C-alpha positions, 0 to 999 in steps of 0.5 A: 100610340093611340092613347098618347094622341088621345092624351094629347088632344085633350090637352091641346083642348084644355089649353084653348078653353083656358085661353079663350076664358082668360080673354072673356074675362081681360077688361077692354082698352081703356080710351085714349080720350077720358072725356069720350069715355065720360061722356059714354058712362052711365051712373051705376052709384046705388044712391042717387045724389041731391044737387043744386041748379041755377039758370044760365042767365042773360043780362048785366054782369058786375066785373071786378078788378081787385087791386092793393092800395094804402090810405092816406088822410086827405088833408094833412099839414106839418107843424113846424118850429120856426124859430129856435126858442125854449118850448115852454108848454106842450098842450096836446097829445098824440090823437087829440082831435083839435080845431083850426086855430087851436092852441098846441104849444108855446116858445119862450117869447122874451128874446123874441119881444126883445128883438121885436122892440130893438126893430121898433126903435130902429124903425122910429129912427128911421122914419125921423131920418127919411124925414130929415132926407126929404126936408134936406130936398126941399120937400114938404113931409107933410104931404108926401103925395107930392113928392115924385116917387123916384125922389121918395125911393131914394131918401128911403134907401139913404134914411134906412127906413126899407131895411127898418121896416122889413126888419120890424115886419120879420120881428114881429113875425117871429114873436106870432110864431111863438104861439104854436096854433093848428093850421087846420083842423083834424088829428095830432100825429107825430108828436116830437115836441117837449116842453123844457127842451130847445125848438132846434132838437127837433125837427118839427112840432107835430103833424095835423091830419085831417082825416074826416076825408081819406084818400086811397092810391092803388094801380091797375094794369093798363089793359084794365083802364077801360073799367075805369073813369072818374067818378066811378065808385070803388069798395075799399076793404081795410085789412085791419077791419075784416068784414068791413067795406067803405065806398069810394069815389075815383077822383084821380087817374094818372095820365102816365102809364110807368115802366111796368105797365101800371096806372095810378088810380087815387080814390076819396071816401069819407070817414065820418066815424074816425075808424080809417086811419092814415097808412092803412092798407086795403084791398080795392075792388073795381065794379063795372056792369056790363050788359048782355052777358050769359052768366052762372055761378062759378061753382057750376065750372069744374076741370076735366081733362084740363078743360072746363065743363059744366054739367046741365040739368036735363029731365033729372040727369046730368049732361056734360058740357064743355064750355068757354068762359070770359070775365069773372068775379067773387061769385059768378062767371060769364059764358062765352061758348057752350051754354044758351039762356034759361038752360039749368046747370049744376052748382053743388056736388057736381065734382064726382058726377058722370055723363047722365047721371041721375040726380035729384034737384034742390033748385036754387032761387 
């Protein structure tokens, strides 16, 4: 019994020792708040990362609003085929630049000239009939200024003078329309007319686009209209011309807000080089300078635990700091809380940093 009791005591001692060793080797329970855990973590990496820092600036911030728009020629004119005659000549081609008044094409003038001659003969006869009417009424046709207006009106109607004069004016106009000229200077577009075909076969002769000046229409939210005013400049970046940007000026703001809460805005821009084309799609960037802002590069802001974090550089260490941001553009963001002017924030190699990580600094100017 003594030996058995001794063995049992030894076994119990070994079990207690094993439990103690196991308890010592079990890791501590993870902190429920990862942000607190990160703030208590010190850097244990063998190599110290090199980072870039930038100062928190206090001053003006260039806010940006981005929208999509469509370019249109600042001036355009549809060239109609008003009279129905055979097209004898087409003197231009699509894409050709023309000046105002330049000959575009010609219609067969024979029938139009014949109608003009007939209208002229009818008018001449109406003039003689008018004189006969006046003489029969006892007036001297050599001095029509003495004839009362109501009597002259009656004589013109009875003689057919008014109708003949209208027909003559129309015949002259129709003959002039047989010669098709450019109503404005610009580029020939949507050329439909073809020689040796009747004018009735086409909806129009062509369209002249005056593309020296372009317009772009885009939409902004109702809440964004405080950033915009007539005369303000915008950047127009056509998708088809990658890397190129053109400066436009806001010329009109529609005073009506549509059902979706959008406002139509129109801007104009020069096109002296002629590289912008009617119908191009473009990105529109509206910029406005806002004073008294704390500004840092966007790359300084990272997300931890669904919150925005910035690492502040202090004495060779990265200090974990929660921040609240406001407006942002393509490169920068404004800070509404969490930072002060002239602090240094880490803007590169900050994704894997922990609180109080040791860092070496390559300062960004």
